[in-house]
C-alpha positions as CSV (number, residue, x, y, z in Angstrom):
1,X,0.0,0.0,0.0
2,X,3.0,2.3,0.5
3,X,4.4,1.6,-2.9
4,X,4.3,4.0,-5.9
5,X,2.4,1.4,-7.9
6,X,-0.5,1.4,-5.4
7,X,-0.7,5.2,-5.7
8,X,-0.9,4.6,-9.5
9,X,-3.8,2.2,-8.9
10,X,-5.6,4.9,-6.9
11,X,-5.1,7.3,-9.8
12,X,-6.4,4.7,-12.3
13,X,-9.5,4.1,-10.1
14,X,-10.1,7.8,-10.0
15,X,-9.8,8.2,-13.7
16,X,-12.0,5.2,-14.4
17,X,-14.7,6.1,-11.9
18,X,-16.2,8.9,-14.0
19,X,-16.6,7.3,-17.4
20,X,-17.8,3.9,-16.0
21,X,-20.3,5.7,-13.8
22,X,-21.5,7.7,-16.9
23,X,-21.9,4.4,-18.8
24,X,-23.9,2.9,-15.9
25,X,-26.1,6.0,-15.8
26,X,-26.6,5.7,-19.5
27,X,-27.6,2.1,-19.1
28,X,-30.2,2.8,-16.5
29,X,-31.5,5.8,-18.4
30,X,-31.9,3.6,-21.5
31,X,-33.7,0.9,-19.5
32,X,-36.2,3.5,-18.2
33,X,-36.6,5.1,-21.6
34,X,-37.3,1.7,-23.3
35,X,-39.7,0.6,-20.6
36,X,-41.8,3.8,-21.2
37,X,-41.6,3.5,-24.9
38,X,-42.6,-0.1,-25.1
39,X,-45.3,-0.1,-22.4
40,X,-46.7,3.4,-22.6
41,X,-45.9,5.2,-25.8
42,X,-46.0,2.4,-28.3
43,X,-49.6,1.4,-27.5
44,X,-50.7,5.0,-27.9
45,X,-48.9,5.2,-31.3
46,X,-50.8,2.1,-32.4
47,X,-54.1,3.8,-31.6
48,X,-54.9,2.4,-28.1
49,X,-56.1,4.7,-25.4
50,X,-54.0,2.8,-23.0
51,X,-52.0,-0.4,-23.1
52,X,-54.5,-3.3,-23.5
53,X,-54.5,-6.0,-20.9
54,X,-52.8,-8.5,-23.2
55,X,-50.0,-6.1,-24.0
56,X,-47.3,-7.9,-21.9
57,X,-47.8,-11.2,-23.7
58,X,-46.1,-10.5,-27.0
59,X,-43.3,-8.4,-25.4
60,X,-42.3,-11.1,-22.9
61,X,-42.5,-13.8,-25.5
62,X,-40.2,-11.8,-27.7
63,X,-37.9,-11.2,-24.7
64,X,-37.7,-14.9,-24.1
65,X,-36.8,-15.7,-27.7
66,X,-34.2,-13.0,-27.9
67,X,-32.6,-13.7,-24.5
68,X,-32.4,-17.4,-25.5
69,X,-30.6,-16.4,-28.7
70,X,-28.1,-14.1,-26.8
71,X,-27.4,-16.9,-24.3
72,X,-26.9,-19.5,-27.0
73,X,-24.9,-17.5,-29.6
74,X,-23.1,-14.6,-28.0
75,X,-19.9,-15.1,-25.9
76,X,-20.4,-15.3,-22.2
77,X,-24.0,-16.7,-22.1
78,X,-25.3,-13.2,-21.3
79,X,-23.7,-13.3,-17.9
80,X,-24.2,-15.7,-15.0
81,X,-27.6,-17.3,-14.3
82,X,-29.3,-15.4,-11.4
83,X,-30.7,-18.6,-10.1
84,X,-27.2,-19.3,-8.6
85,X,-27.6,-16.2,-6.4
86,X,-25.8,-12.9,-6.3
87,X,-22.2,-13.1,-7.5
88,X,-19.8,-10.2,-7.4
89,X,-16.8,-12.0,-8.8
90,X,-16.1,-13.5,-12.2
91,X,-15.5,-10.3,-14.2
92,X,-16.5,-10.9,-17.8
93,X,-13.9,-10.6,-20.6
94,X,-14.4,-7.6,-22.9
95,X,-15.7,-9.8,-25.7
96,X,-18.5,-11.0,-23.4
97,X,-19.8,-7.5,-22.5
98,X,-22.1,-7.1,-25.6
99,X,-23.9,-10.3,-24.6
100,X,-24.2,-9.2,-20.9
101,X,-25.7,-5.8,-21.9
102,X,-28.0,-7.3,-24.6
103,X,-29.4,-10.0,-22.3
104,X,-29.9,-7.5,-19.5
105,X,-31.6,-4.9,-21.6
106,X,-34.0,-7.4,-23.1
107,X,-34.8,-8.8,-19.6
108,X,-35.2,-5.5,-17.9
109,X,-37.0,-3.5,-20.7
110,X,-39.5,-6.2,-21.7
111,X,-40.9,-7.0,-18.2
112,X,-39.1,-10.0,-16.7
113,X,-38.7,-9.8,-12.9
114,X,-35.0,-9.2,-12.3
115,X,-33.0,-6.2,-11.4
116,X,-30.1,-4.2,-13.0
117,X,-27.5,-4.6,-10.2
118,X,-25.7,-7.7,-11.5
119,X,-25.4,-6.6,-15.1
120,X,-24.2,-3.2,-13.9
121,X,-21.5,-4.8,-11.7
122,X,-20.4,-7.0,-14.6
123,X,-20.4,-4.0,-17.0
124,X,-18.3,-1.9,-14.7
125,X,-15.8,-4.6,-14.0
126,X,-15.5,-5.6,-17.7
127,X,-15.0,-2.0,-18.8
128,X,-12.4,-1.4,-16.1
129,X,-10.5,-4.5,-17.3
130,X,-10.7,-3.3,-20.9
131,X,-9.4,0.1,-19.9
132,X,-6.7,-1.5,-17.7
133,X,-5.4,-3.6,-20.7
134,X,-5.4,-0.5,-22.9
135,X,-3.4,1.5,-20.3
136,X,-0.9,-1.3,-19.6
137,X,-0.9,-4.7,-21.3
138,X,1.4,-6.3,-18.8
139,X,-0.6,-5.2,-15.7
140,X,-0.2,-7.9,-13.0
141,X,-3.2,-10.1,-12.2
142,X,-3.7,-8.7,-8.6
143,X,-3.6,-5.1,-9.9
144,X,-6.1,-6.0,-12.6
145,X,-8.4,-7.5,-10.0
146,X,-8.3,-4.3,-8.0
147,X,-9.0,-2.3,-11.2
148,X,-12.0,-4.5,-12.0
149,X,-13.4,-4.2,-8.5
150,X,-13.1,-0.4,-8.7
151,X,-15.0,-0.5,-11.9
152,X,-17.8,-2.5,-10.3
153,X,-17.8,-0.1,-7.3
154,X,-18.2,2.8,-9.7
155,X,-21.0,1.3,-11.7
156,X,-23.2,0.4,-8.8
157,X,-22.2,3.5,-6.7
158,X,-25.6,5.0,-6.1
159,X,-28.1,2.4,-7.4
160,X,-28.8,1.2,-3.9
161,X,-29.2,4.7,-2.5
162,X,-25.6,5.1,-1.2
163,X,-22.1,4.4,-2.5
164,X,-21.2,2.9,0.9
165,X,-24.1,0.5,0.6
166,X,-23.1,-0.6,-2.9
167,X,-19.5,-1.0,-1.8
168,X,-20.5,-3.1,1.2
169,X,-22.6,-5.3,-1.1
170,X,-19.6,-6.0,-3.3
171,X,-17.3,-6.7,-0.4
172,X,-19.6,-9.1,1.4
173,X,-20.5,-10.9,-1.8
174,X,-16.9,-11.3,-3.0
175,X,-15.8,-12.6,0.4
176,X,-12.7,-10.3,0.5
177,X,-10.8,-10.1,3.7
178,X,-7.5,-9.3,5.3
179,X,-4.9,-7.6,3.2
180,X,-6.8,-8.0,-0.1
181,X,-9.8,-6.2,1.4
182,X,-7.6,-3.2,2.5
183,X,-5.9,-3.1,-1.0
184,X,-9.3,-3.2,-2.8
185,X,-11.3,-1.0,-0.5
186,X,-9.6,2.4,-1.1
187,X,-9.6,2.3,-4.9
188,X,-13.2,1.0,-4.9
189,X,-14.5,3.6,-2.5
190,X,-12.7,6.3,-4.5
191,X,-14.3,5.1,-7.7
192,X,-17.7,4.8,-6.0
193,X,-17.4,8.4,-4.6
194,X,-16.6,9.8,-8.0
195,X,-19.4,7.7,-9.5
196,X,-21.9,9.2,-7.0
197,X,-20.8,12.7,-8.1
198,X,-21.2,11.7,-11.7
199,X,-24.7,10.4,-11.1
200,X,-25.7,13.6,-9.3
201,X,-24.2,15.8,-12.1
202,X,-25.8,13.9,-14.9
203,X,-29.2,14.1,-13.0
204,X,-28.9,17.8,-12.8
205,X,-27.8,18.1,-16.5
206,X,-30.4,15.7,-18.0
207,X,-33.2,15.8,-15.4
208,X,-33.8,12.1,-15.9
209,X,-33.4,11.2,-12.2
210,X,-30.7,9.6,-10.1
211,X,-32.0,6.0,-10.6
212,X,-31.3,5.4,-6.9
213,X,-33.5,3.2,-4.8
214,X,-35.2,5.3,-2.1
215,X,-38.5,5.2,-0.1
216,X,-39.6,8.7,0.8
217,X,-42.7,9.9,2.8
218,X,-42.7,7.2,5.3
219,X,-44.7,7.5,8.5
220,X,-42.6,8.2,11.6
221,X,-41.4,5.2,13.6
222,X,-40.4,5.7,17.2
223,X,-39.3,2.4,18.8
224,X,-39.9,-1.4,18.5
225,X,-42.5,-3.1,20.6
226,X,-42.3,-6.4,22.3
227,X,-45.0,-7.8,20.0
228,X,-42.9,-6.8,16.9
229,X,-39.9,-8.7,18.3
230,X,-42.1,-11.7,18.3
231,X,-43.2,-11.0,14.8
232,X,-39.5,-10.7,13.8
233,X,-39.0,-14.4,14.6
234,X,-42.1,-15.4,12.5
235,X,-41.1,-13.1,9.6
236,X,-37.6,-14.5,9.5
237,X,-38.9,-18.0,9.4
238,X,-41.5,-17.2,6.7
239,X,-39.0,-15.4,4.6
240,X,-36.6,-18.3,4.7
241,X,-39.4,-20.7,3.5
242,X,-40.5,-18.3,0.7
243,X,-36.9,-17.5,-0.4
244,X,-35.9,-21.2,-0.4
245,X,-39.1,-22.1,-2.4
246,X,-38.4,-19.4,-5.0
247,X,-34.8,-20.4,-5.5
248,X,-35.4,-24.1,-5.5
249,X,-38.2,-23.9,-8.1
250,X,-35.9,-21.8,-10.3
251,X,-33.1,-24.3,-10.0
252,X,-35.5,-27.2,-10.6
253,X,-36.8,-25.9,-14.0
254,X,-33.5,-24.2,-15.2
255,X,-32.0,-27.4,-16.7
256,X,-35.1,-28.1,-18.7
257,X,-35.1,-24.4,-19.9
258,X,-31.4,-24.6,-20.9
259,X,-32.0,-27.8,-23.0
260,X,-34.9,-26.3,-25.0
261,X,-34.2,-22.6,-24.5
262,X,-35.8,-21.4,-27.8
263,X,-39.1,-22.9,-26.9
264,X,-39.2,-22.8,-23.1
265,X,-37.7,-19.3,-22.5
266,X,-40.5,-17.6,-24.6
267,X,-43.0,-19.8,-22.8
268,X,-41.6,-18.5,-19.4
269,X,-42.2,-15.0,-20.7
270,X,-45.8,-15.8,-21.6
271,X,-46.4,-17.3,-18.2
272,X,-44.9,-14.3,-16.5
273,X,-47.1,-12.0,-18.6
274,X,-50.1,-14.2,-17.7
275,X,-49.4,-13.8,-14.0
276,X,-49.3,-10.1,-14.4
277,X,-52.5,-9.9,-16.4
278,X,-54.3,-12.2,-14.0
279,X,-53.3,-10.0,-11.1
280,X,-54.3,-6.8,-12.8
281,X,-57.7,-8.1,-13.9
282,X,-58.5,-9.5,-10.5
283,X,-57.4,-6.5,-8.4
284,X,-57.8,-3.5,-10.7
285,X,-54.1,-2.6,-10.0
286,X,-51.4,-2.2,-12.6
287,X,-49.7,-5.2,-14.2
288,X,-46.4,-3.4,-13.6
289,X,-46.7,-4.4,-9.9
290,X,-45.9,-7.9,-11.0
291,X,-43.6,-7.1,-14.0
292,X,-40.1,-5.5,-13.8
293,X,-37.7,-5.5,-10.9
294,X,-39.8,-3.6,-8.4
295,X,-37.2,-0.8,-8.2
296,X,-39.5,2.0,-9.1
297,X,-42.7,0.4,-7.7
298,X,-41.3,-0.2,-4.2
299,X,-41.8,3.3,-2.9
300,X,-45.3,3.7,-4.3
301,X,-46.3,0.3,-2.9
302,X,-45.4,1.4,0.6
303,X,-46.7,4.9,0.3
304,X,-50.0,3.8,-1.0
305,X,-50.3,0.7,1.2
306,X,-53.7,1.7,2.5
307,X,-55.1,1.4,-1.1
308,X,-54.3,-2.3,-1.3
309,X,-56.6,-4.9,0.3
310,X,-55.1,-7.9,2.1
311,X,-56.3,-10.1,-0.7
312,X,-54.7,-7.9,-3.4
313,X,-51.4,-8.0,-1.5
314,X,-51.5,-11.8,-1.1
315,X,-52.2,-12.2,-4.8
316,X,-49.4,-9.8,-5.6
317,X,-47.0,-11.9,-3.4
318,X,-48.1,-15.2,-5.2
319,X,-47.9,-13.7,-8.8
320,X,-44.7,-11.7,-8.2
321,X,-43.0,-14.6,-6.4
322,X,-43.8,-17.1,-9.2
323,X,-42.7,-14.6,-11.9
324,X,-39.5,-13.9,-10.0
325,X,-38.7,-17.6,-9.8
326,X,-39.4,-18.1,-13.5
327,X,-37.3,-15.1,-14.4
328,X,-34.4,-16.5,-12.3
329,X,-34.5,-19.7,-14.3
330,X,-34.2,-18.4,-17.8
331,X,-33.5,-14.7,-18.0
332,X,-30.5,-12.5,-17.1
333,X,-30.4,-9.9,-14.4
334,X,-29.9,-9.4,-10.6
335,X,-31.9,-10.9,-7.7
336,X,-31.7,-8.0,-5.3
337,X,-34.6,-5.7,-6.2
338,X,-37.4,-8.3,-6.6
339,X,-36.5,-9.8,-3.2
340,X,-36.8,-6.3,-1.6
341,X,-40.1,-5.7,-3.3
342,X,-41.5,-9.1,-2.2
343,X,-40.3,-8.6,1.3
344,X,-41.9,-5.2,1.5
345,X,-45.2,-6.5,0.1
346,X,-45.2,-9.2,2.7
347,X,-44.6,-6.5,5.4
348,X,-47.5,-4.5,4.0
349,X,-49.8,-7.6,4.3
350,X,-48.6,-8.3,7.9
351,X,-49.1,-4.7,9.0
352,X,-52.8,-5.5,9.2
353,X,-52.2,-7.9,12.0
354,X,-52.2,-6.9,15.7
355,X,-49.0,-5.5,17.1
356,X,-47.4,-4.9,13.7
357,X,-46.7,-1.4,12.2
358,X,-46.3,-0.7,8.5
359,X,-42.7,0.5,8.8
360,X,-41.7,-2.4,11.0
361,X,-43.3,-5.0,8.8
362,X,-41.8,-3.6,5.6
363,X,-38.3,-3.3,7.1
364,X,-38.3,-6.8,8.5
365,X,-39.8,-8.3,5.3
366,X,-37.2,-6.6,3.1
367,X,-34.2,-7.6,5.3
368,X,-35.3,-11.2,5.9
369,X,-36.3,-12.1,2.3
370,X,-33.2,-10.3,0.9
371,X,-31.0,-12.3,3.3
372,X,-32.7,-15.6,2.3
373,X,-32.3,-14.9,-1.4
374,X,-28.8,-13.4,-1.4
375,X,-27.3,-15.1,1.7
376,X,-25.7,-11.8,2.6
377,X,-27.0,-11.0,6.1
378,X,-25.0,-7.8,6.8
379,X,-25.9,-6.2,3.4
380,X,-29.5,-7.2,3.9
381,X,-29.7,-5.4,7.3
382,X,-28.1,-2.3,5.8
383,X,-30.4,-2.3,2.7
384,X,-33.5,-2.6,4.8
385,X,-32.5,0.1,7.3
386,X,-30.8,2.7,5.1
387,X,-33.7,2.7,2.6
388,X,-36.0,3.7,5.4
389,X,-34.1,7.0,5.9
390,X,-34.9,8.5,9.4
391,X,-36.9,5.4,10.5
392,X,-33.9,3.1,9.8
393,X,-32.1,3.5,13.1
394,X,-35.2,2.9,15.2
395,X,-36.3,-0.2,13.3
396,X,-32.8,-1.8,13.0
397,X,-33.1,-4.1,16.0
398,X,-36.1,-5.8,14.5
399,X,-34.4,-6.1,11.1
400,X,-31.4,-7.7,12.6
401,X,-33.5,-10.3,14.4
402,X,-35.6,-11.1,11.3
403,X,-32.6,-11.2,9.1
404,X,-30.5,-13.5,11.3
405,X,-33.5,-15.9,11.7
406,X,-34.0,-16.0,7.9
407,X,-30.3,-16.5,7.2
408,X,-29.9,-19.3,9.7
409,X,-33.1,-21.2,8.6
410,X,-32.2,-20.7,4.9
411,X,-28.7,-22.1,5.6
412,X,-30.3,-25.2,7.2
413,X,-32.7,-25.7,4.3
414,X,-30.1,-25.3,1.7
415,X,-28.6,-28.7,0.6
416,X,-24.9,-28.9,1.4
417,X,-22.6,-29.7,-1.5
418,X,-21.6,-33.3,-1.7
419,X,-17.9,-32.7,-1.2
420,X,-18.5,-30.4,1.7
421,X,-20.9,-32.8,3.3
422,X,-18.4,-35.6,3.1
423,X,-15.6,-33.6,4.5
424,X,-17.7,-32.5,7.4
425,X,-18.7,-36.0,8.1
426,X,-15.1,-37.1,8.2
427,X,-14.2,-34.3,10.5
428,X,-17.0,-35.4,13.0
429,X,-15.8,-39.0,13.0
430,X,-13.8,-40.0,16.2
């Protein structure tokens, strides 16, 4: 860390932070633009007063067909499968970046239930590696790894509402520790800080928004009650069961989808669209509650919670959960935002029960389900509390209890790899 070369790495991280963050901002702006064009403006241009109820069906069928083509024929299989969970490592080679971007755009813009965080992290790391090779072809592998991490930090710098939170997500997911953590942390934080400034500057210049996850206008929350601590145990257990079911169903059908991707991936899209249409026709709510990642719908769901009946929220949980699982099995994107949305929806439903507040239920639901899906307990606690702004500190004890329970139960429900299980058994033998 005292060497001149490390100072050079810091300079490289600072230089890369701005363009990579600008590329990430452009990616998110393009996703938002295409979603509006395809689901709002295109129906109007075709003469419809509003998008007809069946509108998601052809879009998601086309999405499935094109994503299957990208996975099959472009280098890199469109990035890693989100059914395997959140992965921060494995930076794609530059030749794989077009496939990652194409698969993510098709998934996110046409309505599948996945988020932008994993493609953004891959995009930032891949662009950083490409820039590092252009700057110095003989850059050592450890230095290249630090540069790639800095690019990932920059690309996801404000997506989760805070550059610190994005950095923490990457550090916990990658399992960095010891000296390597210290070496990677400073360039990464520097790139993330510059990236946050770029996001703010581009928002002021373009007026498109920061694309950061936030939940404003929440009711004040003073302190947890004894009843809510009891609910924290139940929510942690329920989230573990739901998260395990979503992930196992995705892993169960993924091998079949991969064998016949050009038939089954479009079929997945049609089923996802059908779930969204069924929910909208039954409840009178928008099909976008079920479609997409939930990033932009999360705040309105909580703010307008009183406008949802218990039946509507339960149906939303079922339809969104199934659509999420199907998307994990065949499409490309990140698992973070749908897990937060589902957890928040569960908290809204539970807030109708005695002894449960809206803010407490939402916070515990988000933290617990996120922990079950990502297996990143510390990041899950931070996500659930920092997104609640001024209420976060007061509700944090409840989130910690629910998250720990969800993490421990999910760990017990997750099958142990055969090699690990055998090694453990030998270690236990006398």
